[in-house]
VEXDREN-2710 file (C-alpha; in Angstrom, 1 decimal):
% VEXDREN-2710
k/r/px/py/pz
1/UNK/98.5/143.5/73.0
2/UNK/95.6/142.3/70.8
3/UNK/95.2/138.6/70.5
4/UNK/92.3/139.1/68.2
5/UNK/94.4/141.1/65.7
6/UNK/97.1/138.5/65.8
7/UNK/94.7/135.7/65.1
8/UNK/93.1/137.6/62.2
9/UNK/96.6/138.2/60.9
10/UNK/97.3/134.5/60.9
11/UNK/94.1/133.8/59.1
12/UNK/94.8/136.5/56.5
13/UNK/98.3/135.0/56.0
14/UNK/97.0/131.5/55.3
15/UNK/94.4/133.0/52.9
16/UNK/97.2/134.9/51.0
17/UNK/99.3/131.7/50.8
18/UNK/96.4/129.7/49.5
19/UNK/95.9/132.4/46.8
20/UNK/99.6/131.8/45.9
21/UNK/100.9/135.3/46.9
22/UNK/104.7/135.0/47.3
23/UNK/105.5/133.9/50.8
24/UNK/107.8/136.9/51.5
25/UNK/105.2/139.4/50.4
26/UNK/102.5/137.8/52.4
27/UNK/104.5/137.8/55.6
28/UNK/105.6/141.4/55.2
29/UNK/102.2/142.7/54.3
30/UNK/100.4/140.9/57.1
31/UNK/103.1/141.9/59.7
32/UNK/103.1/145.6/58.6
33/UNK/99.3/145.8/58.5
34/UNK/98.9/144.0/61.8
35/UNK/101.4/146.2/63.7
36/UNK/99.8/149.3/62.1
37/UNK/96.4/148.2/63.3
38/UNK/97.6/147.7/66.8
39/UNK/100.2/150.5/67.3
40/UNK/99.8/152.9/64.5
41/UNK/101.8/153.7/61.3
42/UNK/104.9/155.0/63.1
43/UNK/105.5/151.6/64.8
44/UNK/104.8/149.7/61.6
45/UNK/107.3/151.8/59.6
46/UNK/109.8/151.4/62.4
47/UNK/109.6/147.6/62.2
48/UNK/109.8/147.5/58.4
49/UNK/112.8/149.9/58.5
50/UNK/114.8/148.0/61.1
51/UNK/114.0/144.3/60.6
52/UNK/115.7/143.8/57.3
53/UNK/119.1/144.9/58.6
54/UNK/118.7/143.2/61.9
55/UNK/118.0/139.9/60.1
56/UNK/120.5/140.0/57.3
57/UNK/123.3/141.4/59.5
58/UNK/123.4/138.1/61.4
59/UNK/126.9/136.7/61.1
60/UNK/125.6/133.1/61.2
61/UNK/123.5/133.6/58.1
62/UNK/126.7/134.3/56.0
63/UNK/127.1/130.5/56.0
64/UNK/124.1/130.2/53.6
65/UNK/125.6/131.8/50.5
66/UNK/128.9/130.1/51.2
67/UNK/127.4/126.6/51.3
68/UNK/125.3/127.4/48.3
69/UNK/128.4/128.5/46.4
70/UNK/130.1/125.3/47.4
71/UNK/127.3/123.2/46.0
72/UNK/126.8/125.2/42.8
73/UNK/130.5/125.1/42.0
74/UNK/130.6/121.4/42.6
75/UNK/127.5/120.9/40.4
76/UNK/128.5/123.1/37.5
77/UNK/132.1/121.9/37.5
78/UNK/130.9/118.3/37.2
79/UNK/132.6/117.1/40.5
80/UNK/129.5/115.0/41.2
81/UNK/130.0/112.4/38.4
82/UNK/132.6/110.5/40.3
83/UNK/130.2/109.8/43.2
84/UNK/127.8/107.9/40.9
85/UNK/130.7/106.0/39.2
86/UNK/132.1/104.9/42.6
87/UNK/128.7/103.9/44.0
88/UNK/127.9/102.0/40.8
89/UNK/131.2/100.1/40.9
90/UNK/130.4/99.0/44.5
91/UNK/126.7/98.3/44.3
92/UNK/125.7/97.6/40.7
93/UNK/125.5/93.8/41.1
94/UNK/122.8/94.2/43.8
95/UNK/119.2/93.9/42.7
96/UNK/118.3/97.4/41.6
97/UNK/121.9/98.3/41.8
98/UNK/121.8/101.4/39.7
99/UNK/118.9/102.8/41.7
100/UNK/120.7/102.0/45.0
101/UNK/123.9/103.6/43.6
102/UNK/122.0/106.7/42.7
103/UNK/120.6/107.0/46.2
104/UNK/124.0/106.6/47.8
105/UNK/125.5/109.1/45.3
106/UNK/122.8/111.6/46.3
107/UNK/123.8/111.0/50.0
108/UNK/127.4/111.8/49.0
109/UNK/126.6/114.9/47.1
110/UNK/124.4/116.0/50.0
111/UNK/127.6/116.5/52.0
112/UNK/128.7/119.3/49.7
113/UNK/125.5/120.8/48.4
114/UNK/123.1/121.5/51.3
115/UNK/120.2/121.6/48.8
116/UNK/117.8/118.9/47.8
117/UNK/117.1/120.6/44.5
118/UNK/120.8/120.8/43.5
119/UNK/121.2/117.1/44.6
120/UNK/118.2/115.9/42.5
121/UNK/119.3/117.9/39.5
122/UNK/122.9/116.8/39.6
123/UNK/122.3/113.1/40.1
124/UNK/119.2/113.0/37.9
125/UNK/121.0/114.3/34.9
126/UNK/123.7/111.6/35.3
127/UNK/121.8/108.6/36.5
128/UNK/118.4/108.5/34.8
129/UNK/119.5/108.0/31.2
130/UNK/121.7/105.1/32.3
131/UNK/119.0/103.5/34.4
132/UNK/116.4/103.7/31.6
133/UNK/118.9/102.1/29.2
134/UNK/119.5/99.3/31.7
135/UNK/115.8/98.4/31.8
136/UNK/114.3/100.5/34.6
137/UNK/110.8/101.7/34.2
138/UNK/111.3/105.5/33.7
139/UNK/108.8/106.4/36.4
140/UNK/110.8/104.4/39.0
141/UNK/114.1/105.7/37.8
142/UNK/112.9/109.3/38.1
143/UNK/111.1/108.6/41.3
144/UNK/114.2/107.2/43.0
145/UNK/116.2/110.3/42.0
146/UNK/113.5/112.7/43.1
147/UNK/113.3/111.0/46.5
148/UNK/117.0/110.6/46.8
149/UNK/117.5/114.3/46.2
150/UNK/115.6/115.0/49.5
151/UNK/118.6/113.6/51.4
152/UNK/120.4/116.8/50.3
153/UNK/118.7/118.8/53.1
154/UNK/119.2/116.1/55.8
155/UNK/122.9/115.4/55.7
156/UNK/125.0/118.4/56.6
157/UNK/125.7/121.0/55.5
158/UNK/122.0/121.8/55.1
159/UNK/120.7/125.2/54.2
160/UNK/117.3/124.5/55.9
161/UNK/119.1/123.5/59.1
162/UNK/121.1/126.7/59.1
163/UNK/118.0/128.8/58.8
164/UNK/116.2/126.8/61.4
165/UNK/119.2/127.1/63.8
166/UNK/119.2/130.9/63.4
167/UNK/115.4/131.3/64.1
168/UNK/115.3/128.7/66.9
169/UNK/118.5/130.1/68.4
170/UNK/120.0/126.7/68.8
171/UNK/123.3/125.1/67.9
172/UNK/123.5/124.6/64.1
173/UNK/126.4/122.1/64.6
174/UNK/124.2/120.0/66.9
175/UNK/121.3/120.1/64.4
176/UNK/123.8/119.0/61.7
177/UNK/124.9/116.1/63.8
178/UNK/121.4/115.0/64.4
179/UNK/120.6/115.1/60.7
180/UNK/123.4/112.6/59.9
181/UNK/121.5/109.7/61.5
182/UNK/118.1/110.5/59.9
183/UNK/119.9/111.2/56.5
184/UNK/121.5/107.8/56.6
185/UNK/118.3/106.1/57.8
186/UNK/116.4/107.8/54.9
187/UNK/119.0/106.5/52.4
188/UNK/118.7/103.0/53.8
189/UNK/114.9/103.2/53.7
190/UNK/115.0/104.2/50.1
191/UNK/117.3/101.3/49.3
192/UNK/114.9/98.9/51.1
193/UNK/112.1/100.3/48.9
194/UNK/114.1/99.5/45.7
195/UNK/114.8/95.9/47.0
196/UNK/111.1/95.4/47.7
197/UNK/110.2/96.6/44.2
198/UNK/112.8/94.2/42.8
199/UNK/111.3/91.3/44.7
200/UNK/107.6/91.9/43.9
201/UNK/107.7/94.0/40.7
202/UNK/110.6/92.8/38.6
203/UNK/109.0/94.4/35.5
204/UNK/109.8/97.8/37.0
205/UNK/113.4/97.3/38.1
206/UNK/116.1/94.8/36.9
207/UNK/116.0/92.2/39.6
208/UNK/119.5/90.7/39.1
209/UNK/121.8/93.7/39.1
210/UNK/123.4/95.5/36.2
211/UNK/126.5/94.1/34.5
212/UNK/127.2/96.9/31.9
213/UNK/130.5/98.7/31.5
214/UNK/131.8/100.6/34.5
215/UNK/135.0/102.4/35.3
216/UNK/137.8/100.5/37.0
217/UNK/138.4/100.8/40.7
218/UNK/141.4/103.1/40.4
219/UNK/139.6/105.4/38.0
220/UNK/136.5/105.5/40.1
221/UNK/138.5/106.2/43.2
222/UNK/140.3/109.1/41.5
223/UNK/137.0/110.5/40.4
224/UNK/135.5/110.5/43.9
225/UNK/138.6/111.5/45.8
226/UNK/138.2/115.3/45.4
227/UNK/134.7/115.2/46.9
228/UNK/135.8/112.9/49.7
229/UNK/138.6/115.3/50.5
230/UNK/136.3/118.2/50.6
231/UNK/133.8/116.5/52.8
232/UNK/136.6/115.4/55.2
233/UNK/137.9/119.0/55.4
234/UNK/134.5/120.7/55.9
235/UNK/132.7/118.2/58.2
236/UNK/135.9/117.1/60.0
237/UNK/136.8/120.7/60.8
238/UNK/133.2/121.5/61.8
239/UNK/132.5/118.6/64.1
240/UNK/136.0/118.7/65.7
241/UNK/135.4/122.3/66.7
242/UNK/138.3/123.6/64.5
243/UNK/135.9/126.1/62.9
244/UNK/132.3/127.1/63.3
245/UNK/129.4/126.4/60.9
246/UNK/129.9/129.9/59.4
247/UNK/133.6/129.4/58.8
248/UNK/133.0/125.9/57.4
249/UNK/130.9/127.4/54.6
250/UNK/133.8/129.7/53.6
251/UNK/136.3/126.9/53.8
252/UNK/134.0/124.6/51.8
253/UNK/133.5/127.2/49.1
254/UNK/137.2/128.0/48.8
255/UNK/138.0/124.3/48.8
256/UNK/135.5/123.5/46.0
257/UNK/136.9/126.3/43.9
258/UNK/140.5/125.1/44.5
259/UNK/139.6/121.5/43.7
260/UNK/137.7/122.4/40.5
261/UNK/140.6/124.6/39.4
262/UNK/143.2/121.8/40.1
263/UNK/141.2/119.3/38.2
264/UNK/140.8/121.6/35.2
265/UNK/137.0/121.9/35.5
266/UNK/136.8/125.6/36.6
267/UNK/136.2/128.1/33.9
268/UNK/134.5/131.5/33.5
269/UNK/131.1/130.0/32.7
270/UNK/131.2/127.7/35.8
271/UNK/132.0/130.7/38.0
272/UNK/129.4/132.9/36.3
273/UNK/126.6/130.4/36.7
274/UNK/127.5/129.4/40.2
275/UNK/127.7/133.0/41.4
276/UNK/124.4/133.9/39.7
277/UNK/122.6/131.0/41.2
278/UNK/124.1/131.7/44.7
279/UNK/123.1/135.3/44.6
280/UNK/119.5/134.7/43.4
281/UNK/118.9/131.8/45.8
282/UNK/120.4/133.7/48.8
283/UNK/118.3/136.8/47.9
284/UNK/115.1/134.8/47.8
285/UNK/115.8/133.0/51.1
286/UNK/116.8/136.3/52.9
287/UNK/113.7/138.2/51.8
288/UNK/111.5/135.3/53.1
289/UNK/113.6/135.4/56.3
290/UNK/113.0/139.2/56.7
291/UNK/109.3/138.6/56.3
292/UNK/109.4/135.8/58.9
293/UNK/111.3/138.0/61.4
294/UNK/108.6/140.7/61.0
295/UNK/105.9/138.1/61.5
296/UNK/107.6/136.8/64.6
297/UNK/107.6/140.4/66.1
298/UNK/104.0/140.9/65.1
299/UNK/102.9/137.7/66.8
300/UNK/104.9/138.6/69.9
301/UNK/103.4/142.1/70.1
302/UNK/99.9/140.8/69.6
303/UNK/100.3/138.1/72.3
304/UNK/99.3/135.2/69.9
305/UNK/102.4/133.2/70.7
306/UNK/101.6/133.2/74.4
307/UNK/98.0/132.6/73.8
308/UNK/98.6/129.5/71.7
309/UNK/101.1/128.1/74.1
310/UNK/98.7/128.6/77.0
311/UNK/95.9/127.0/75.0
312/UNK/98.0/123.9/74.2
313/UNK/99.1/123.6/77.8
314/UNK/95.5/123.9/78.9
315/UNK/94.4/121.2/76.4
316/UNK/96.8/118.8/78.1
317/UNK/98.0/117.2/74.8
318/UNK/100.4/114.4/75.1
319/UNK/103.7/114.5/73.3
320/UNK/102.4/112.0/70.7
321/UNK/99.2/114.0/70.1
322/UNK/101.1/117.2/69.7
323/UNK/103.5/115.7/67.2
324/UNK/100.6/114.2/65.2
325/UNK/99.2/117.7/64.9
326/UNK/102.5/119.2/63.9
327/UNK/103.2/116.4/61.4
328/UNK/99.8/116.9/59.7
329/UNK/100.3/120.7/59.5
330/UNK/103.7/120.3/57.7
331/UNK/102.4/117.5/55.4
332/UNK/99.5/119.8/54.5
333/UNK/101.7/122.8/53.9
334/UNK/104.1/120.7/51.9
335/UNK/101.4/120.2/49.3
336/UNK/101.3/123.9/48.3
337/UNK/104.3/125.7/49.8
338/UNK/108.1/125.4/49.2
339/UNK/110.1/124.3/52.3
340/UNK/111.6/127.7/53.4
341/UNK/108.3/129.4/53.3
342/UNK/106.6/126.6/55.3
343/UNK/109.5/126.6/57.8
344/UNK/109.5/130.3/58.5
345/UNK/105.7/130.7/58.5
346/UNK/105.3/128.0/61.2
347/UNK/108.3/128.5/63.5
348/UNK/107.0/131.7/65.2
349/UNK/103.9/129.6/66.2
350/UNK/105.4/126.3/67.0
351/UNK/108.7/127.3/68.8
352/UNK/107.0/128.8/71.9
353/UNK/104.7/125.7/72.2
354/UNK/107.7/123.3/72.0
355/UNK/109.7/125.3/74.5
356/UNK/106.8/125.3/76.9
357/UNK/106.5/121.5/76.5
358/UNK/110.2/120.9/77.0
359/UNK/110.8/119.5/73.6
360/UNK/114.4/119.4/72.3
361/UNK/114.8/122.0/69.6
362/UNK/117.8/120.1/68.2
363/UNK/115.6/117.0/67.7
364/UNK/112.7/119.1/66.4
365/UNK/114.9/120.8/63.9
366/UNK/115.8/117.5/62.3
367/UNK/112.2/116.3/62.3
368/UNK/110.9/119.4/60.7
369/UNK/113.5/119.3/58.0
370/UNK/112.5/115.7/57.2
371/UNK/108.9/116.8/57.1
372/UNK/109.6/119.7/54.8
373/UNK/111.6/117.4/52.5
374/UNK/108.6/115.1/52.2
375/UNK/106.8/118.1/50.7
376/UNK/109.5/118.3/48.0
377/UNK/108.0/115.1/46.4
378/UNK/104.3/115.4/47.2
379/UNK/101.8/116.7/44.7
380/UNK/101.0/119.2/43.4
381/UNK/104.0/121.4/44.2
382/UNK/106.8/118.8/44.8
383/UNK/109.7/120.9/43.6
384/UNK/112.1/117.9/43.3
385/UNK/109.6/116.2/41.0
386/UNK/109.6/119.2/38.6
387/UNK/113.4/119.4/38.7
388/UNK/113.7/115.7/37.7
389/UNK/111.0/116.3/35.0
390/UNK/113.1/119.1/33.6
391/UNK/116.4/117.2/33.5
392/UNK/114.7/114.0/32.2
393/UNK/112.0/115.4/30.0
394/UNK/112.7/113.0/27.1
395/UNK/112.0/110.0/29.4
396/UNK/109.1/110.9/31.8
397/UNK/106.1/113.1/32.3
398/UNK/105.4/114.9/35.6
399/UNK/102.6/112.5/36.4
400/UNK/105.0/109.6/35.9
401/UNK/107.5/111.1/38.3
402/UNK/104.8/111.6/41.0
403/UNK/103.8/108.0/40.5
404/UNK/107.4/106.9/40.9
405/UNK/107.9/108.6/44.2
406/UNK/104.9/107.0/45.9
407/UNK/106.7/103.9/47.3
408/UNK/109.4/106.2/48.7
409/UNK/106.8/108.3/50.5
410/UNK/105.8/105.2/52.4
411/UNK/109.4/104.9/53.6
412/UNK/109.5/108.6/54.5
413/UNK/106.4/108.3/56.7
414/UNK/107.8/105.3/58.5
415/UNK/111.1/107.2/59.2
416/UNK/109.1/110.1/60.6
417/UNK/107.3/107.7/62.9
418/UNK/110.6/106.2/64.0
419/UNK/112.1/109.7/64.6
420/UNK/109.1/110.6/66.9
421/UNK/109.1/107.3/68.7
422/UNK/112.9/107.3/69.3
423/UNK/114.3/110.8/69.7
424/UNK/117.6/109.3/71.0
425/UNK/118.4/108.3/67.4
426/UNK/118.7/112.0/66.6
427/UNK/120.2/113.2/69.8
428/UNK/122.9/110.5/70.2
429/UNK/125.5/112.2/68.0
430/UNK/124.8/115.7/69.4
431/UNK/125.1/114.4/72.9
432/UNK/128.7/113.3/72.1
433/UNK/129.6/116.8/71.0
END
């Protein structure tokens, strides 16, 4: 073992990431070079030859493309429109009703997408034009949708949670259950932000609710019924133990295709676009995962994981102090890295520390996904912000969207503090399972 080589490797990796080298390439290059420096070229070639198959052949990971396919079919087939119509019918007379409806619609679509980007794109395209025409300041309209999209990775099924569960070797179903509470809490926090803005800045948000035309109750119900049925089948079967998380992905994908076909919204173009986006997204996630698996083996061989765990134990950090360090690391990484890269770069370092401190990996999985999603709306690389800018380019600039998400970031930080202060909020539902 060579702790010095391992620490140098970590430093080189951070440098490459700052220089904006693709995360997968940085992980693979550092791992290959580090193993070769310690054990020679034959060992390095052996790791690079065996790790890709060992990682990709994981049966659990097959849930990733299935849940992605489910979300992309629902998105491109237009199954998400009914969510906004139903939420608008129920909530439009509240102050800031359209913004609150958009947040709840994002929460509903989260249950079939697993991706915050897909959630933000789907709802932003539908809601922002209507919100602006109703008198919302474009920056607030766009900011509420960019923030609302982050709920897509908190409420199951969540692609980030699946990848976390595989690497942390913990129950994906339990992490899913823990995410429900924080996802709902996030949605309520965002709604509270909208109400506060209505109270103190009525020039930004219509303060008395919207009274424009809406669909009737029966029409709105019929529009949302397919999504509700899909959610009930997938999550009901998953949490009842009728099928596993992996099987739930296949059931969800098949159910979405069937519903889109029955409603007449499935055609060749929808299938082509959904399959193409599923393959490209899965491929990018898996190559990052391969790099992370190699990096984990490199850290293990060098002894860095044990060294850091021992150092943290010797420093006698309290739970709160340890969490503050971890939160700051993820908030910093979120300013220049996308979530999957930040997750897979840090897990090999943090997991041994957390295990040695007796921290629940189910609880930490929910916390880390929440932190990573904050990075989706923080400058300068907030991906949700750029998605919203693309779908609403005639209404807002990128700077305006970043300005619009600032009030929602305050709610996010408060929810992170609550999650750390009260782990039982996350662990209550998993304990029932």
